[in-house]
N, C-alpha and C positions, 0 to 999 in steps of 0.2 A: 371517828370514822374507822370502820373496820378495814383490814387489809383486803378482804374480799371485795368490798365496795370500791376501793381504790383500783384494784386490778381490773375490775369490769370497766371502769371509766377509762383506764389507760391503755389496755391491750390493743384495741383497734387503732388508736392514734399512735401509740408508742412503737409498735412493731412495724407499722408502715413507715414511720420516721427512720427506724433503724435500717431498714432495707434501702431506702432511698438515700440515707446518709452515706452508705457504702458507695453508692453510685457517685455521689457528689465528691467524696474523697478521691476516688480513682480518676475523676476528670479535672481535679484541681490544677494539674500541671498545664492543661490546655487553656485555663481561664486567664484572660487578660483584662485588667481593670486598673483605674487610677487609684492610688492609695493616699487618702487624706492623712494628715499628721495625727498621731495618737495623742491622747490627753490623759494625764494622771492627776487625780485629786490630791494625792500626797505620796510620800515615799512608801513604796510597797503596794500602791493601788494597782488595780487592773488596767490594762491598756484596751482601747476600743477602736475598731475600724470597720469599714463597710465599703461596699461597691455602689450602693444606691441610697439616696437620701430617704429616710423614713418619715412618715407623718406622725405628729403627736397623737396620743390616745385621746386626750381631752383638749378641746379647743378653747375652753374657758380659762381655767387656772393654768398658769405657765407650765408647760410640759416638764421642764427641768426640775420642778419643785413639787410634783404630785406625790412624792414618796415612794417611787419605784426604783430608785437608784439612778445612776448616770446613763443617759442614752446619748451617744455621740456618733455621728455619721451613720446612724441607723442601728447600731448594736448596743445591747444592754446585757449585763450579767444575768438578769432574769429575762430569758428570751421571749417570754410572753409580753413583756413591756414594749416590744418592737411592733411597728405597724408598717407593713410592706404593701399596703393597698395601692400605692402609687404605681406599683408594677403591674397593676391591672392592664395598663397600656403596654402591649408587646413591644412597642418601639423603645420603651425605656429599659428593657432588659438587655444587659450588655453581654451576657454569656450564658452557658448552660446552667450554671448554678443559680442565676437569677430566675430561671424558669421554675425552680423549686420554691421560690418565695411567694408566688401567687399562682395556685393551681385552681382554676375555675371548675366547680363541680356541678352547679345548677344555677338557674335563674340569671344567666348571663353575667355571672360573677357575684351575684348576691350571696351565694354559698361558695366559699373558697377555703383552701387549705394552704397554710404556710408551714414549710418544713425547715428545721434548723438542726445543727449538730456541731460537735467539737471533738477533735482528737488532740490530746496533749501528751507529749512524752517528756518526763522530767527526771533529773538526777540531783539528789541532795547528798552532800558530804559534810559530816559534823564530827569534829574532834572533841574528845572528852564529853561524850553524850551524857545528858543529865548533869553536866558540869562536874562529873566525877572522873578520876584518873582511869581511863578505860580505852579499849580499842576503838578506833574511829568507826562511825556508823555510815553506811552508804545505803541510800534508798533509790531504787529504780521504779518509777511510778508511771503508770499509763492511765489516762482518763479518756473515756469514750462517752459522749452524750448523744442522744437522738430525741428530738422533740417534734410534735405535731400540734398545730394551732388551727382548729376548725371554727370558722366564723359562719354562723347561720343567720343571715340578714344583718341588721345593724345592731341588734341588741343581745344576741345570744352567742356564747362562745364556749368551746370545750378545749382544754389543753391537757396534753399528756407528755411525759418526758421519762425516758429510761436512761439509766447510767450504769457504767461498768468501771471498776477500778482494779488495777493489778499492782501489786507491791512485791518486789524482789530486792535482793541486795545482800548486805553483810551486817551482822550484829544488830538485827532489826528489833529484837524484843517482841512484845505482844503487838500483833497487827490489828489496828483498830478498823472497824467496818467502814469508816468514812475514807479509809485509804485502800483497803483490799475488800472488794465486793464483787461477787460473780454477776449479779444483776439486781438493780434496785429500781423501784418506782420512785423517782426523785420528786416528781410533781404530777398531780392529776386533779384537775378542778373544773368546775363549771362556773361561769359568771353571767350575770344579767345586768344590763345597763339601760338607762333611759333618761328622760328629762321630765322633771316635775316643777312647774311654776318657774321655768327658766333656770333651774338648778340641775346640773348633771349629777345623777345618782347611780349607784351600782352596788352589787353585792356579789361576793365570791365565796364559794364553799368547796373545800377539798384540801389536798396537800399542795403547799405553795411556799415559795420563798417570800421573805418580808424584809423590807429595808426602809420603813417609814420612821426614821429617827436618826440621831447622830451616828456617824460611821463607827465610832468606838463603842456604841451601845448595842446596835442591832444591824446585822448585815449578813448576807448568805455565805460569807467566808470563802472566797475564791481560792485561798491557799490550800484548802482541803481538796481531795480528789472528788468527793461527793459534796454537794452544797448542803449547808445547814438549812433545814426546812421545818415547816410547821403544819399542823392539821387542825382545821377549824374554819371559821368564817371571818371575813373582812367586809365591811360596808363603808361607803363613802358618799359625800356630798360636796360639790365644788361649784363655786361661782367664779367670776373674773378675778376677785381679789382675796377670797377667803375659802378655805377648805377644811374638812374634818373627816378623819377616818376612825372607825371603831373596830376592834378586833377581839377575838377570843380564841386562843390557840393552845395546843399541846405540841411540844417538839417531837420531831420524828426520831424514833429509836431504830437505827439500822441494825439488821443482822448482817452477816457476811456471806450468806448463801444466796439463794434466789429471792424472788419477789415475795415469797410466803413469810419471810421473817422480818419484814419492815412494818413497824406498828407505831402508833402514837404512844408517847411516854405516859405512864400512869402517875408518876410522882410530881411532875412539874406542869403548871398551867400559867400561861402568860396572856394577859388581857389589858385593855386600856383604850385610850383615845389619843391620837396624834392630830394636831391641827396645824394650819399654816396661814400666814398673813403676808401678802405682797406689800413691801414697803414702797410707797409712791416714788417713782424715779425723780420727781421734782425736788424731793427733800435733799438728795445728795448728788444732783447734777448728772443724770444719766446712769445711776447705779442700778444694779440688779441684786437687791437684798431681800431676804426672807426672814421672818420671825416665826418660829415654830414652837409654841408651847405644847407640852405633852404631860399626860398623867397615866402611869402604868402601874400594874400590880403583877408581881411574880410570886406564885405560891409553890413551895418546894417541900415535900414531905420528908425528904432525906438530905437536907443541907448539911454540909460538913464544915465546921469551924473548930480549929484546935483538935481536941480529942473527942468532940461531941458530934453526934449525928441526930438531928432533930428537925422538927417542922419549922419552916420560916415563911413568913408573909412579909414581903418587902414592897413598899410603895415608892415610886419614882415620881418626884415633882420637878419638872425640868423646863428649861427654856433653851432653845437652839437658835442662834443667830448666825446666818451664813450668806455667802454670795460675794459679788464683786462691787467694789466702790472705786471706780476709776482703775488705777493700776494695782490696787490692793485687793487680794482675795482673803477672806477671813472665814473661819469656822470656829465659833465659840459655843460652848455648852456650860450651863450652870445647872446642877442637879442635886437636890436634897433628897436623901433616902431615909424613910422612916419605916415603922412596922415593928415586928417582934420575931425573936428567935428563941425557941425553947423557953418561953415566958420571960425573956429578957428584951428590953426595948432596943431598937435600932436607931441610931442617930449618926448618919454618915453624909459626906459631901464629895462631889466630883466637880472640879472646875477644869475645863479643857479648853485651852486657848491656842489655836493654830492660825498663822497668818503668813502670807507671802507678798512680795512686792515685785511687780513686773518691770524689768529694765529694758525699755524700748518698746517698739511696736511689733505687730505680727504675732501669729500663734506660736512661733518657735522662739520668741524672745526669752532670755534667761529670767529666772525668778530666784530671789533670795528671801529667806524667811526664817521662822523658828516656831516651835511649839513649846508652851510652858503649861505644865499640867500638875494638878494637885488631886490626889486620891487619898482620903482620910484612912487611918488605920488604928487598930487597937481593939482589944476586948475578946479576941478569939480564944485566948488561953486563960481567961478570967471568968468571973460570974456576974459582972455588972453589965453596963451598957455595951452593946456591940457597935463599934465605930468603923469597922472595915467596910469600905465602899465596895460596890460590885458593878461590873460592866457585863450584863447578862449574856448577850449573844453578839458581841462586837467584833471588830476587826482584830483578830488575834495575832497579827504580825506587826502591828503598828509600833510597838516598843522593842520587839525582838523577832527577827526572822527565824530564830531558833526556838521561839515560843517560851522564852525564859523570863518574861515579864508581863504584867497585866496591871490595870489601874485599880489596885488594891494595896493600901499602905505604901503608896508610891508618890514621890515628887520627882518630876523629870523636866529637864531643860535641854532643847536640842535645836541648834542652828542648822540650816540646810540650804542647799543651792541646787537648782535644776537648770540644765542648759542643753543645747543641741550641738552636735558636731557632724560633719559629713552630711548635712541636710536632714537625714532621717533619724540618726542615732540620738536617742534622748538619754541623758545621764543625770542621776541624782546622787548627791553625797550628803551625809548627815553625821554629826557628832553629838551623841546623846550622853548626858550625865544624869544619873539617877540615884536617889536616896530613899531611905525609909521615912515615912512620916513619924513613926514611933519605933524605938528599938525594942519595946516590950512585946512586939508582935513579929510574925514571920515575914519572909520575902516570898512572894507568890508567883507561880507560873501562869501562863496564858490559860490553862484549863481550870484555874482557880485553886489548885492544890498548893500546899505550902512546901517550900524547901525544908525538909525535915531537919530539925535542930536549930534553925536560924533564929527562932524565938528565944533561945537560951543564951545567945552570945550578943555582946555589944557590937557597935559599929554602925554608923549611920549610912555610909556610902555603900550602895549596892553594886554599881558597875559604871565603867565608861564603855561606850559602845560606838564603834565606827561602822557605818553602813553605806554600801554603794549599790546602785542598781543601774542597769543598762537595758534599754528596750530598742530593738531594731525591727521595724516592719519590712520584710522582704517584699511583700505585696499587700494588697488591702485585706487579705484573709490569712496570710501566713506571717508569723512574727516569732522573734527570739527574745527571751528575757534572761538576763543573768543577774545574780545577786551575790554579794559577799558581805560577811559581817565578822568583826573581831570584837569579842566581848572580853574586857579586862575586869575580872572579878574584884570587887572592893571588900573591905573588912566585914560587911554584913554577910557576905558569902564565904570568904576565905576563913574566917574565924570558925565556921562550922564545917570546914574541910572541903569546900567546893573550889573548882579550878577555872582557869581561863578556857575559852573555847573559840574555835573558828568554824564558820559555816560558809559553804560555797554551793550554789545551786544554779542550774541552767535548764531551760526547757524551750522546746519549740512547740508552737500551737497553731493549729489550723481550725478555723471555724467558718461556717457559712450561715 
């Protein structure tokens, strides 16, 4: 899709959203609403809240598992996944902001507009940035989003979203366009839905976020200022117990100027099929479990492994099992990766096992758990089989808030606990130990690049990492999040001259 096509789709909806977003932000102090408790899928996950309950998009397959990320209390990271049609009834609108969630345009509400937005101010402080002995880095980051969702009848929908990112601070280095950006078309698409032989079907074309897979493999990445997005199409079919999505995408390559420099990448193409099966509740006594097989292909004409830059075709054959079984919440992924890199075969494995146990009743009951993960490694600095696994577009803070780890040549074990104090304050603590799968290959950062020189030194242990997070929702729309991480570098890093590091971040976020 060309940038001109995207701009034409987004301008009318996006600029209207930006103007009305300003109105909503200025009136936030007057808004009064009940605040439901926030929910976190894992340490470092986003918090979600709302003032009005939203309806599911699909009435057949369970809404929580249709592959659009978590929707809780009405809000989703991908704002188009929300459905505020219940606010068609003016009596259900609690304040002035709720008026923006259902704006009737024609046909007594058959054509309506939903506006959304977010403002987030964040400060990050990192000692020894890049794990080198250097002056601390401070990042002052501002995120502004404005979105408009136009529904034309029951089957046609247009969505546009504009985003702005500001980055200031000290010792910043190169400012990436997903952190500093004057104005970007973050999303702009059209979709068409319907029913064929009692099957819900749909197709979407344009620029869009995508989260139909394990969190560690594909997610819009809320940690960034601008979301990670794709350009292309997605189509789906859903029944009461089975669903399937097919997609063909190219990632968005942001510039850091205006909307004219945001384009689809030419080097990478991501396509495949994600499916889902509802496990009958009777099998596990009231459980809510899902089994999601997936088959993906990632083509990259400029993949970097070791000192080589070459074409890679990587196939992902995976199974994702997740959900609740009584007090146990689990999220398991088994993924074999095959294909070729520079005429060398790829043989890699990812095994990701996360689980928690709920201690008591109620939404705020504490949870204890752990994740144990294996990501194969080896071959980047040789000429034989490439055994380094790859998480292509996943949650890049899961192993390190400082982005110092990724599921490539990694073995990790991390017990954790989540609990509430003072009613609303939600705390998470985690202690992670991590090692290399093989010492003949490097230690890898969240962006996939190697820590230079680590492949030349011995040492299995990568690091011990202590991580803490606190989330406090002041109101249903306004929240504060704080994070702290202390990374104790192990021999795999220190032998190559890398250091310990501390990370402290805090941000306040308002969205409607």
